[in-house]
N, C-alpha and C positions, 0 to 999 in steps of 0.2 A: 504494500500500500504506500501511497504517497505520504510524505511528511505532513502535508496540509490536512489530510484526513485524520492522522494521528493527533494533530493539534486541535482539530474540531472535536474529536472524541474526548480528548483530555479536558478540554474546556467544558464539555457537557457533563462529564463526570464530576468535575470540580464544582459546577453549579449545583448539581444534585446533592453532593455531599454537604455543601455549604447550606443548602436549603434544609436538609435533614438536621443539621446541627442547630440551625436557628429555630426550627420547629421544636426540637427537643428542649430548648431553653424556655419555651413559651408555656405558661400555665394553661392557656386555652387549648393547646395541643393535648396536654395530659388530661384535661377535663373531657375533651372529646374522646380520647382513647378509653377513659373510664366509662363514659356513656356507652360506647360500643360494647365493652365487656359486660356491662350491666344488662344491656338489651339481650345478650346471649344467655346470661345466667338467670335472668328474672323468671322465665316460664317454669324452669325446673325447680327453682327455690320456692316459688309460690305454690306449685303443685305439692311439694313435700310438706310445706307448712299447712296447707289445706287439709291434708290427710291427718295431721296431728290434732286438728281442731274440729273434727267432725263430732256430732253429738254422740255417736256410738262409741268412739274412742274415748271421749270425755267420760262417758258413763262407766266404761271398763276401768279407767284409771281411778275414778271416784270410788268404785266398789272395792278395788284392791287397796286403796288408801284407808277406807273404813275398816277393812279387815286387818290392817297393819301388815300387808304383804308387799314385797317388792314387785313392782310392775316391770316385766321384762321390756327393755327398750326394743326399738325396731332394728337397731344396728347391731347390738350386742357389745361385748367387751372386746377391746382391742389388744389386751395384754395376754400373753401366754400364761396358762396355768390358772386363770381365774375361772371359778365355777366348774 
C-alpha cells in the first residue's frame, strides 16, 4: 500500500482512539452505559422479585415463620458442607 493510505488509516485510528478516550472521561458516557446495562438486566430482576412477592409464596413463608421453621431459600446454600 501507498504511504498516503497508511497515513489516512493512522489518522483515522488516532481519531477513534482519541474519541474513545474523551468519551471514557465523560460522566454522560458512563451514565448511558449504565442505562444500557440496566435495560438488559431489568426484565430478569423484576421477574425474580415478582416470584418472591406472590401471595402464595408470602403465605408459605408466613406459615413457616409461625411454626418457627427455617424456610428453604430458592437458591440454597453456596458453601460446601452446609446442611
